[in-house]
TIRO-2110 file (N, C-alpha, C; in Angstrom, 1 decimal):
// TIRO-2110
0.8, -0.8, -0.1, N, 1, A
-0.1, 0.1, 0.2, CA, 1, A
1.1, 1.2, -0.3, C, 1, A
1.6, 1.2, 0.7, N, 2, A
2.6, 2.2, 0.8, CA, 2, A
3.3, 2.4, -0.8, C, 2, A
3.7, 1.9, -1.5, N, 3, A
4.4, 1.7, -3.0, CA, 3, A
3.3, 2.2, -3.2, C, 3, A
2.1, 1.7, -3.6, N, 4, A
1.4, 2.4, -4.1, CA, 4, A
1.1, 4.2, -4.2, C, 4, A
0.8, 4.1, -2.5, N, 5, A
0.7, 5.7, -2.3, CA, 5, A
1.8, 6.3, -2.8, C, 5, A
3.2, 6.1, -2.7, N, 6, A
4.7, 6.9, -3.1, CA, 6, A
4.3, 7.0, -4.5, C, 6, A
3.3, 6.5, -5.2, N, 7, A
3.8, 6.5, -6.9, CA, 7, A
2.5, 7.5, -7.1, C, 7, A
1.2, 7.9, -6.2, N, 8, A
0.5, 8.9, -6.5, CA, 8, A
0.9, 10.5, -6.4, C, 8, A
0.8, 11.0, -7.4, N, 9, A
1.4, 12.9, -6.9, CA, 9, A
0.5, 13.6, -5.8, C, 9, A
1.1, 14.4, -5.1, N, 10, A
0.7, 14.8, -4.0, CA, 10, A
-0.8, 16.2, -4.9, C, 10, A
-1.4, 16.2, -4.0, N, 11, A
-2.4, 17.3, -4.6, CA, 11, A
-1.7, 18.6, -4.1, C, 11, A
-2.2, 19.7, -5.6, N, 12, A
-1.4, 20.5, -5.6, CA, 12, A
-2.8, 21.3, -4.5, C, 12, A
-2.0, 22.7, -3.8, N, 13, A
-2.2, 23.6, -2.7, CA, 13, A
-2.3, 22.7, -1.8, C, 13, A
-2.2, 22.0, -1.0, N, 14, A
-2.2, 20.8, 0.1, CA, 14, A
-0.9, 21.2, 1.1, C, 14, A
-0.4, 22.3, 0.6, N, 15, A
1.0, 22.2, 1.6, CA, 15, A
2.0, 21.2, 1.7, C, 15, A
2.0, 20.2, 0.8, N, 16, A
2.7, 18.9, 1.3, CA, 16, A
3.2, 18.7, -0.4, C, 16, A
4.6, 18.8, 0.0, N, 17, A
5.3, 18.1, -1.6, CA, 17, A
5.6, 16.5, -1.8, C, 17, A
5.6, 16.5, -2.8, N, 18, A
6.3, 14.9, -3.2, CA, 18, A
7.1, 14.8, -2.5, C, 18, A
8.1, 15.4, -2.3, N, 19, A
9.3, 15.2, -1.5, CA, 19, A
9.0, 14.9, -0.2, C, 19, A
8.5, 15.7, 0.3, N, 20, A
8.4, 15.9, 1.9, CA, 20, A
7.3, 14.4, 2.4, C, 20, A
6.3, 13.9, 1.1, N, 21, A
5.2, 12.9, 1.5, CA, 21, A
6.4, 11.4, 1.4, C, 21, A
7.1, 11.7, 0.4, N, 22, A
8.3, 10.2, 0.1, CA, 22, A
8.9, 10.1, 1.2, C, 22, A
9.5, 11.3, 1.6, N, 23, A
10.8, 11.2, 2.8, CA, 23, A
10.1, 10.7, 4.3, C, 23, A
8.7, 10.8, 4.6, N, 24, A
8.3, 10.5, 5.6, CA, 24, A
7.7, 9.1, 5.3, C, 24, A
6.8, 8.5, 4.7, N, 25, A
6.6, 7.5, 4.2, CA, 25, A
7.4, 6.3, 2.8, C, 25, A
8.3, 6.7, 2.4, N, 26, A
9.0, 6.0, 2.1, CA, 26, A
10.3, 5.5, 3.1, C, 26, A
10.4, 5.8, 3.8, N, 27, A
11.5, 5.5, 5.3, CA, 27, A
10.6, 4.6, 5.8, C, 27, A
9.2, 4.5, 5.4, N, 28, A
8.1, 3.8, 6.4, CA, 28, A
8.5, 2.2, 5.6, C, 28, A
8.6, 2.1, 4.4, N, 29, A
8.4, 1.1, 3.3, CA, 29, A
10.1, -0.2, 4.1, C, 29, A
11.3, 0.9, 4.4, N, 30, A
12.2, 0.4, 4.3, CA, 30, A
12.0, -0.2, 6.2, C, 30, A
11.3, 0.8, 7.1, N, 31, A
11.1, 0.3, 8.2, CA, 31, A
10.7, -1.2, 8.6, C, 31, A
9.6, -1.1, 7.8, N, 32, A
8.3, -2.4, 7.6, CA, 32, A
9.4, -3.8, 7.0, C, 32, A
10.3, -3.6, 6.0, N, 33, A
11.2, -4.6, 5.4, CA, 33, A
11.9, -5.0, 6.5, C, 33, A
12.7, -4.1, 7.2, N, 34, A
13.7, -4.3, 8.6, CA, 34, A
13.0, -4.9, 9.2, C, 34, A
11.7, -5.1, 9.9, N, 35, A
11.1, -5.3, 10.8, CA, 35, A
10.9, -6.4, 10.1, C, 35, A
10.1, -7.1, 9.1, N, 36, A
9.9, -8.2, 9.1, CA, 36, A
11.3, -9.3, 8.8, C, 36, A
12.2, -8.8, 8.2, N, 37, A
13.5, -9.4, 8.0, CA, 37, A
14.1, -9.6, 9.6, C, 37, A
14.1, -9.0, 10.2, N, 38, A
14.6, -8.7, 11.7, CA, 38, A
13.8, -10.2, 12.3, C, 38, A
12.3, -9.7, 12.3, N, 39, A
11.9, -10.9, 13.1, CA, 39, A
11.5, -11.9, 12.6, C, 39, A
12.2, -12.2, 11.6, N, 40, A
12.0, -13.7, 10.5, CA, 40, A
13.3, -14.6, 10.7, C, 40, A
15.0, -13.8, 10.9, N, 41, A
15.8, -14.0, 11.2, CA, 41, A
15.9, -14.2, 13.0, C, 41, A
15.4, -13.3, 13.5, N, 42, A
15.8, -13.6, 15.4, CA, 42, A
14.6, -14.5, 15.8, C, 42, A
13.4, -14.9, 14.9, N, 43, A
12.9, -16.2, 15.5, CA, 43, A
13.2, -17.3, 14.8, C, 43, A
13.8, -17.4, 14.3, N, 44, A
14.8, -18.7, 13.6, CA, 44, A
15.6, -18.9, 14.5, C, 44, A
16.9, -18.2, 14.9, N, 45, A
18.0, -18.2, 15.7, CA, 45, A
17.0, -18.4, 17.1, C, 45, A
16.1, -17.6, 18.1, N, 46, A
15.4, -18.3, 19.0, CA, 46, A
15.3, -19.7, 19.0, C, 46, A
14.4, -20.3, 18.0, N, 47, A
14.1, -21.6, 18.0, CA, 47, A
14.9, -22.4, 18.1, C, 47, A
15.8, -22.1, 17.5, N, 48, A
16.6, -23.3, 17.1, CA, 48, A
18.0, -23.0, 18.2, C, 48, A
18.1, -22.4, 18.7, N, 49, A
18.9, -22.3, 20.2, CA, 49, A
18.0, -22.9, 21.4, C, 49, A
17.1, -22.5, 21.6, N, 50, A
16.1, -23.3, 22.3, CA, 50, A
15.8, -24.7, 21.9, C, 50, A
15.8, -25.3, 20.9, N, 51, A
15.4, -26.3, 21.1, CA, 51, A
16.8, -27.2, 21.6, C, 51, A
17.7, -26.7, 20.8, N, 52, A
19.6, -27.2, 20.9, CA, 52, A
19.5, -27.4, 22.6, C, 52, A
18.9, -26.4, 23.4, N, 53, A
19.7, -25.9, 24.9, CA, 53, A
18.9, -27.0, 25.2, C, 53, A
17.3, -27.4, 25.1, N, 54, A
16.6, -28.1, 25.8, CA, 54, A
16.9, -29.4, 25.6, C, 54, A
17.8, -29.8, 24.0, N, 55, A
18.2, -31.4, 23.5, CA, 55, A
19.5, -31.7, 24.7, C, 55, A
20.0, -31.0, 24.8, N, 56, A
21.4, -30.7, 26.0, CA, 56, A
21.1, -30.8, 27.1, C, 56, A
19.9, -30.4, 27.7, N, 57, A
19.4, -30.4, 29.2, CA, 57, A
18.2, -31.0, 29.7, C, 57, A
17.6, -31.1, 28.4, N, 58, A
16.3, -31.7, 29.2, CA, 58, A
15.3, -30.7, 29.8, C, 58, A
14.4, -31.2, 30.7, N, 59, A
13.3, -30.7, 30.9, CA, 59, A
14.5, -29.5, 32.0, C, 59, A
15.6, -29.7, 33.0, N, 60, A
16.1, -28.5, 33.6, CA, 60, A
16.5, -27.6, 32.8, C, 60, A
17.2, -26.3, 33.3, N, 61, A
17.2, -25.0, 33.1, CA, 61, A
16.5, -24.6, 31.8, C, 61, A
15.5, -24.1, 32.5, N, 62, A
14.3, -23.4, 31.8, CA, 62, A
14.7, -22.1, 31.4, C, 62, A
15.6, -21.4, 32.5, N, 63, A
15.9, -19.9, 32.2, CA, 63, A
16.9, -20.2, 31.4, C, 63, A
17.6, -20.9, 31.0, N, 64, A
18.7, -21.1, 30.2, CA, 64, A
18.2, -20.7, 28.2, C, 64, A
17.4, -21.8, 28.7, N, 65, A
16.6, -22.5, 27.1, CA, 65, A
16.5, -21.0, 26.7, C, 65, A
15.5, -20.7, 27.7, N, 66, A
14.0, -19.4, 27.1, CA, 66, A
15.2, -17.8, 27.1, C, 66, A
15.6, -17.8, 28.3, N, 67, A
16.3, -16.3, 28.0, CA, 67, A
17.7, -16.3, 27.5, C, 67, A
18.2, -17.6, 27.4, N, 68, A
19.7, -17.6, 26.6, CA, 68, A
19.3, -17.4, 24.9, C, 68, A
18.1, -18.3, 24.4, N, 69, A
18.1, -18.1, 23.2, CA, 69, A
17.4, -16.6, 22.8, C, 69, A
16.9, -15.8, 23.7, N, 70, A
16.2, -14.8, 23.8, CA, 70, A
17.5, -13.6, 23.2, C, 70, A
18.4, -13.8, 24.2, N, 71, A
19.6, -12.7, 24.4, CA, 71, A
20.2, -12.6, 23.2, C, 71, A
20.3, -13.9, 22.7, N, 72, A
21.2, -13.9, 21.6, CA, 72, A
20.6, -14.0, 20.7, C, 72, A
19.0, -14.3, 20.2, N, 73, A
18.4, -14.0, 19.0, CA, 73, A
18.1, -12.5, 18.8, C, 73, A
17.8, -11.6, 20.1, N, 74, A
16.9, -9.9, 20.1, CA, 74, A
18.3, -9.6, 19.7, C, 74, A
19.9, -9.5, 19.8, N, 75, A
21.2, -9.0, 19.2, CA, 75, A
20.9, -9.1, 18.0, C, 75, A
20.2, -9.9, 17.1, N, 76, A
20.5, -10.0, 16.2, CA, 76, A
19.5, -9.2, 15.4, C, 76, A
18.0, -9.3, 16.3, N, 77, A
16.7, -8.5, 15.8, CA, 77, A
16.8, -7.0, 16.2, C, 77, A
17.8, -6.5, 17.5, N, 78, A
18.2, -5.1, 17.3, CA, 78, A
18.9, -4.2, 16.0, C, 78, A
20.1, -5.2, 15.4, N, 79, A
20.7, -4.9, 14.3, CA, 79, A
20.4, -4.9, 13.2, C, 79, A
19.7, -5.9, 12.8, N, 80, A
19.0, -6.2, 11.7, CA, 80, A
17.8, -5.3, 11.4, C, 80, A
17.0, -4.5, 12.4, N, 81, A
16.1, -4.0, 11.7, CA, 81, A
16.6, -2.3, 11.4, C, 81, A
17.9, -2.0, 12.4, N, 82, A
18.0, -0.6, 12.3, CA, 82, A
18.8, -0.8, 10.9, C, 82, A
19.8, -1.7, 10.7, N, 83, A
20.8, -1.5, 9.7, CA, 83, A
19.9, -1.8, 8.6, C, 83, A
18.5, -2.3, 8.3, N, 84, A
17.9, -2.0, 6.7, CA, 84, A
17.4, -0.4, 7.0, C, 84, A
16.5, -0.8, 8.3, N, 85, A
15.6, 0.7, 7.9, CA, 85, A
16.6, 1.6, 7.7, C, 85, A
17.8, 2.0, 8.4, N, 86, A
17.8, 3.8, 8.9, CA, 86, A
19.5, 3.7, 8.0, C, 86, A
20.6, 2.6, 8.4, N, 87, A
21.5, 2.5, 8.5, CA, 87, A
22.1, 2.5, 7.0, C, 87, A
21.1, 1.6, 6.5, N, 88, A
21.6, 1.0, 4.8, CA, 88, A
21.3, 2.2, 4.0, C, 88, A
19.9, 2.5, 4.3, N, 89, A
19.4, 4.0, 3.9, CA, 89, A
20.1, 5.0, 4.2, C, 89, A
20.8, 5.1, 4.5, N, 90, A
21.6, 6.5, 5.0, CA, 90, A
21.2, 7.4, 5.6, C, 90, A
20.1, 7.1, 6.3, N, 91, A
19.5, 8.1, 7.4, CA, 91, A
20.0, 7.9, 8.8, C, 91, A
21.1, 7.0, 9.1, N, 92, A
22.0, 7.1, 10.2, CA, 92, A
23.2, 6.6, 9.7, C, 92, A
24.3, 7.5, 10.4, N, 93, A
25.3, 7.3, 10.5, CA, 93, A
25.6, 5.8, 11.4, C, 93, A
27.2, 5.3, 11.0, N, 94, A
27.4, 4.4, 11.7, CA, 94, A
27.8, 4.0, 12.9, C, 94, A
28.0, 5.6, 13.8, N, 95, A
28.6, 5.5, 15.5, CA, 95, A
27.0, 5.5, 16.0, C, 95, A
26.0, 6.0, 15.0, N, 96, A
24.6, 6.2, 15.7, CA, 96, A
23.8, 4.5, 16.0, C, 96, A
24.1, 4.1, 14.5, N, 97, A
23.9, 2.6, 14.4, CA, 97, A
24.0, 2.0, 15.5, C, 97, A
25.7, 1.9, 15.5, N, 98, A
25.8, 0.9, 16.6, CA, 98, A
25.5, 1.1, 17.9, C, 98, A
25.5, 2.6, 18.8, N, 99, A
24.4, 2.9, 19.5, CA, 99, A
23.4, 2.5, 20.1, C, 99, A
22.8, 2.8, 18.8, N, 100, A
21.2, 3.0, 18.8, CA, 100, A
21.0, 1.0, 18.9, C, 100, A
21.8, 0.3, 18.2, N, 101, A
21.6, -1.2, 18.5, CA, 101, A
21.9, -1.6, 19.4, C, 101, A
23.0, -1.3, 20.1, N, 102, A
23.6, -1.9, 21.4, CA, 102, A
22.2, -1.1, 22.8, C, 102, A
21.4, 0.3, 22.3, N, 103, A
20.8, 0.5, 23.4, CA, 103, A
19.5, -0.6, 23.6, C, 103, A
19.2, -0.5, 22.0, N, 104, A
17.3, -1.4, 22.0, CA, 104, A
18.4, -2.7, 22.6, C, 104, A
19.6, -3.5, 22.2, N, 105, A
19.4, -4.6, 22.8, CA, 105, A
19.5, -4.7, 24.2, C, 105, A
20.3, -3.9, 25.0, N, 106, A
20.1, -4.2, 26.2, CA, 106, A
19.0, -3.6, 27.0, C, 106, A
18.1, -3.1, 26.1, N, 107, A
16.7, -2.7, 26.7, CA, 107, A
15.9, -4.0, 26.8, C, 107, A
16.4, -4.6, 25.7, N, 108, A
15.6, -6.6, 25.5, CA, 108, A
16.2, -7.3, 26.6, C, 108, A
17.2, -7.0, 27.0, N, 109, A
18.1, -7.8, 27.5, CA, 109, A
17.2, -7.5, 29.2, C, 109, A
17.5, -6.4, 29.3, N, 110, A
16.8, -6.5, 30.3, CA, 110, A
15.4, -7.0, 30.9, C, 110, A
14.9, -6.9, 30.0, N, 111, A
13.3, -7.2, 29.8, CA, 111, A
13.6, -9.0, 29.8, C, 111, A
14.1, -9.0, 28.9, N, 112, A
14.1, -11.0, 29.1, CA, 112, A
14.6, -11.3, 30.7, C, 112, A
15.5, -10.6, 31.1, N, 113, A
16.2, -11.6, 32.6, CA, 113, A
14.9, -11.7, 33.8, C, 113, A
14.2, -9.6, 32.8, N, 114, A
12.9, -9.6, 34.4, CA, 114, A
11.7, -10.5, 34.6, C, 114, A
12.0, -11.3, 32.9, N, 115, A
10.6, -11.6, 33.2, CA, 115, A
10.9, -13.2, 33.1, C, 115, A
12.2, -13.8, 33.2, N, 116, A
12.6, -14.8, 33.7, CA, 116, A
11.6, -15.7, 34.9, C, 116, A
11.8, -14.9, 35.9, N, 117, A
11.0, -15.5, 37.2, CA, 117, A
9.3, -15.8, 36.5, C, 117, A
9.1, -15.1, 35.5, N, 118, A
7.4, -15.2, 35.2, CA, 118, A
7.3, -16.2, 34.3, C, 118, A
8.5, -16.7, 33.6, N, 119, A
8.4, -17.7, 32.6, CA, 119, A
8.3, -19.4, 33.8, C, 119, A
9.1, -19.1, 34.7, N, 120, A
8.7, -20.5, 36.0, CA, 120, A
7.9, -20.5, 36.7, C, 120, A
7.0, -18.9, 36.5, N, 121, A
5.5, -19.3, 37.2, CA, 121, A
4.7, -19.9, 36.4, C, 121, A
4.6, -19.2, 35.2, N, 122, A
3.8, -19.8, 34.3, CA, 122, A
3.9, -21.4, 33.6, C, 122, A
5.5, -21.8, 34.0, N, 123, A
5.7, -23.2, 33.7, CA, 123, A
5.1, -24.1, 34.6, C, 123, A
5.5, -23.6, 36.1, N, 124, A
4.8, -24.5, 37.5, CA, 124, A
3.4, -24.4, 37.3, C, 124, A
2.8, -23.0, 37.0, N, 125, A
0.8, -23.4, 36.8, CA, 125, A
0.6, -24.1, 35.8, C, 125, A
1.0, -24.2, 34.5, N, 126, A
0.8, -25.2, 33.7, CA, 126, A
1.0, -26.5, 34.1, C, 126, A
2.1, -26.6, 34.2, N, 127, A
2.3, -28.2, 34.7, CA, 127, A
1.5, -28.7, 36.0, C, 127, A
1.2, -27.7, 36.7, N, 128, A
0.0, -28.0, 37.6, CA, 128, A
-1.5, -28.5, 37.4, C, 128, A
-1.6, -27.8, 36.3, N, 129, A
-2.9, -27.9, 35.6, CA, 129, A
-3.0, -29.0, 34.7, C, 129, A
-1.9, -29.2, 34.2, N, 130, A
-1.6, -30.7, 33.2, CA, 130, A
-1.7, -31.5, 34.0, C, 130, A
-1.2, -31.7, 35.4, N, 131, A
-1.4, -32.9, 36.0, CA, 131, A
-2.6, -33.1, 36.7, C, 131, A
-3.3, -31.9, 37.3, N, 132, A
-4.5, -32.1, 38.1, CA, 132, A
-5.7, -32.1, 36.9, C, 132, A
-5.1, -32.1, 35.8, N, 133, A
-6.6, -32.4, 34.9, CA, 133, A
-6.8, -33.7, 34.6, C, 133, A
-8.0, -34.5, 35.3, N, 134, A
-8.6, -36.0, 35.2, CA, 134, A
-8.8, -36.0, 33.6, C, 134, A
-8.9, -35.4, 32.9, N, 135, A
-9.6, -35.0, 31.8, CA, 135, A
-8.8, -35.4, 30.9, C, 135, A
-7.7, -35.9, 31.1, N, 136, A
-6.7, -36.0, 29.7, CA, 136, A
-6.3, -37.5, 29.8, C, 136, A
-6.8, -37.9, 30.9, N, 137, A
-6.4, -39.8, 31.1, CA, 137, A
-7.5, -40.3, 30.6, C, 137, A
-6.8, -40.7, 29.6, N, 138, A
-8.0, -42.1, 29.2, CA, 138, A
-7.7, -43.8, 29.8, C, 138, A
-8.9, -44.2, 30.0, N, 139, A
-9.1, -45.7, 30.2, CA, 139, A
-8.1, -46.4, 30.0, C, 139, A
-7.6, -47.0, 30.4, N, 140, A
-6.9, -48.2, 29.6, CA, 140, A
-6.9, -48.6, 28.4, C, 140, A
-8.2, -49.2, 28.1, N, 141, A
-8.6, -49.7, 27.2, CA, 141, A
-8.3, -49.1, 26.0, C, 141, A
-8.9, -47.8, 25.9, N, 142, A
-9.0, -47.2, 25.1, CA, 142, A
-7.5, -46.4, 24.8, C, 142, A
-6.3, -46.2, 25.6, N, 143, A
-4.6, -46.1, 25.0, CA, 143, A
-4.6, -46.8, 24.1, C, 143, A
-5.0, -48.5, 24.3, N, 144, A
-4.1, -49.0, 23.5, CA, 144, A
-4.8, -49.3, 22.0, C, 144, A
-5.9, -48.5, 21.9, N, 145, A
-6.4, -48.7, 20.8, CA, 145, A
-6.0, -47.4, 20.1, C, 145, A
-5.4, -46.3, 20.5, N, 146, A
-4.5, -45.4, 19.8, CA, 146, A
-3.6, -45.5, 20.0, C, 146, A
END
């Protein structure tokens, strides 16, 4: 939709020039591309690391697989989105790109660490609910046919 909107000339007399419209909304396309790319790459990294740690540790060290995979994947997310949306388009110099990437990353890192106790609480509550739910158990005869 943005690409289509950018191809339509500005209405004369409205106080907005094509260059102004392109500067604001043209950047939006790069933000969308950067965000989608960063999301896909970081989620692939996150899921891969999460399952790798789970295979190595079993059901132990929930904090390591959840927080550890997030800490690494969010590093990539922070730099990919800024790199595509602002640095590669010349809207941000290298020094600002690096500083902004690390700032965003450290905010995400702090959030991941703060949320770790909530992950344990959620895991405990779900585990308690599943083990107390008698409707999940099938009679012995039905189990044999499955």
